[in-house]
C-alpha positions as CSV (number, residue, x, y, z in Angstrom):
1,M,32.7,-4.3,3.1
2,K,31.4,-6.6,0.5
3,I,28.4,-5.8,-1.6
4,K,26.8,-9.1,-0.7
5,Y,27.0,-8.3,3.1
6,K,25.5,-4.8,2.5
7,V,22.7,-6.2,0.5
8,Q,21.8,-9.0,3.1
9,K,21.9,-6.6,5.9
10,L,19.6,-4.2,4.0
11,F,17.2,-7.1,3.1
12,E,17.3,-7.8,7.0
13,Q,16.4,-4.1,7.7
14,K,13.6,-4.2,5.1
15,K,12.2,-7.2,6.6
16,K,12.0,-5.6,10.0
17,V,10.5,-2.5,8.6
18,E,7.8,-4.5,6.8
19,K,7.0,-6.4,9.9
20,A,6.6,-3.2,11.9
21,I,4.2,-1.8,9.2
22,E,2.0,-5.0,9.2
23,S,1.8,-4.8,13.1
24,L,0.7,-1.1,12.9
25,Q,-1.8,-2.0,10.1
26,F,-3.3,-4.8,12.0
27,K,-3.8,-2.7,15.0
28,C,-5.4,0.0,12.8
29,K,-9.1,0.6,12.9
30,H,-9.1,1.8,9.2
31,S,-11.7,4.4,10.2
32,D,-10.5,7.0,7.4
33,Q,-10.8,5.1,4.0
34,V,-10.1,6.9,0.6
35,M,-9.9,5.8,-3.1
36,K,-6.5,5.9,-4.5
37,F,-4.5,4.6,-7.2
38,V,-2.1,1.9,-5.8
39,Y,0.5,-0.3,-7.6
40,K,-0.8,-3.9,-8.4
41,N,2.4,-5.2,-6.5
42,H,5.7,-3.7,-5.4
43,R,7.6,-4.4,-8.6
44,S,4.9,-3.2,-10.9
45,S,4.5,0.1,-12.6
46,Q,0.8,-0.8,-13.3
47,S,-1.7,0.8,-11.0
48,T,-5.4,0.1,-10.1
49,I,-8.1,1.9,-8.0
50,R,-8.6,0.5,-4.4
51,W,-10.0,1.7,-1.1
52,V,-7.1,2.5,1.1
53,C,-7.0,3.4,4.8
54,E,-5.7,7.1,5.1
55,D,-3.9,6.4,8.4
56,C,-1.9,3.3,7.9
57,E,-1.9,2.9,4.0
58,M,-3.2,-0.6,3.9
59,T,-5.2,-1.6,0.7
60,L,-8.6,-2.8,1.9
61,L,-11.3,-3.2,-0.6
62,W,-12.1,-3.3,-4.6
63,P,-14.5,-0.3,-5.4
64,T,-17.5,-0.9,-7.1
65,E,-18.1,0.2,-10.8
66,T,-20.1,3.1,-9.8
67,E,-17.5,4.2,-7.1
68,V,-14.8,4.0,-9.7
69,K,-16.7,6.1,-12.2
70,N,-17.4,8.7,-9.6
71,F,-13.7,8.8,-8.7
72,L,-12.4,9.1,-12.0
73,Q,-14.9,12.0,-12.7
74,N,-13.8,13.9,-9.7
75,K,-10.2,13.6,-10.8
76,R,-10.8,15.6,-13.9
């Protein structure tokens, strides 16, 4: 099997998984939110602090400056 064909198949599978995750995140009520370090994008090694749903892992909100300070103090 050629590499090109394998890569195309994997990208198709990835797209299906991403759609399934999006569907679950859309249905989620996001009732349990936690502050976490998240990557700025899927190819980045830089992270930032965001409010994230603990159930579906969807990034939700930017924390306030006070929330960030409290979060970082509790991480020590």
